[in-house]
C-alpha positions in Angstrom: 11.1 18.5 -2.8 7.4 19.2 -2.2 6.9 19.6 -6.1 8.4 16.2 -6.7 6.2 14.8 -4.1 3.0 16.5 -5.5 3.8 15.0 -8.7 4.4 11.5 -7.5 1.2 11.7 -5.4 -0.8 12.6 -8.6 0.6 9.7 -10.4 -0.2 7.3 -7.3 -3.8 8.3 -7.2 -4.5 5.9 -10.3 -2.7 3.0 -8.8 -4.3 0.1 -7.4 -2.3 -2.9 -5.9 -2.9 -6.6 -5.2 -1.1 -8.2 -2.4 -1.0 -12.0 -2.1 -1.1 -13.7 1.1 -1.6 -17.1 2.7 -5.2 -17.3 4.0 -7.4 -19.7 5.8 -10.8 -20.8 4.4 -12.3 -18.1 6.6 -10.3 -15.4 4.8 -8.2 -14.7 7.7 -4.5 -14.3 6.7 -1.7 -15.9 8.3 0.7 -13.3 9.6 -0.2 -9.7 8.2 0.4 -7.5 5.1 3.1 -5.0 6.1 4.6 -1.7 4.7 7.5 -3.8 3.1 5.1 -5.6 0.9 3.3 -2.5 -0.2 6.7 -0.8 -0.9 7.7 -3.7 -3.2 4.4 -3.8 -5.1 4.9 -0.1 -5.6 8.4 -0.5 -6.8 7.3 -3.3 -9.3 5.0 -0.7 -10.9 7.8 1.7 -11.1 7.2 4.0 -7.8 10.1 4.2 -5.3 8.5 4.8 -2.0 10.2 4.4 1.4 8.5 1.8 3.4 8.7 3.9 6.7 6.4 6.3 4.9 3.6 4.0 4.6 0.9 3.5 7.2 -2.5 1.7 7.2 -6.0 3.1 8.0 -6.8 -0.5 9.4 -4.5 -3.2 9.8 -4.9 -5.8 6.9 -5.8 -9.1 8.8 -8.4 -10.7 6.3 -8.8 -10.9 2.6 -10.4 -7.7 1.3 -9.7 -4.2 0.2 -7.7 -1.7 2.3 -6.1 1.7 2.0 -2.4 2.5 2.4 -1.4 6.0 3.6 1.5 7.2 1.8 3.2 10.3 3.7 5.4 11.8 0.8 6.0 15.1 2.4 4.7 16.7 5.6 2.2 18.5 3.4 1.8 15.9 0.8 -0.2 12.7 1.5 -1.9 10.1 -0.7 -4.0 7.1 -0.1 -3.5 4.1 -2.2 -6.2 1.2 -2.4 -4.8 -2.3 -2.2 -6.7 -5.7 -2.1 -5.3 -8.8 -0.2 -6.0 -11.9 -2.2 -5.5 -15.6 -1.0 -2.7 -17.3 -2.6 
């Protein structure tokens, strides 16, 4: 399991995601970006990651760039950058 997680982590290091969210003129988004949206974006690129394994460095509340922490195994963690864009 650890070997599979390590291989997946190596592939995920090259991934950058873009998440669309409704935002006001100030850049503040309505609601919030959550782990389900990150998991869906990863699935669209061919990566199956359980949403419960995804956490955030800082909660995405405005348009901008963030990091998602993926805990693939107790010893294998990877950070995936993502950008929140206004729809």
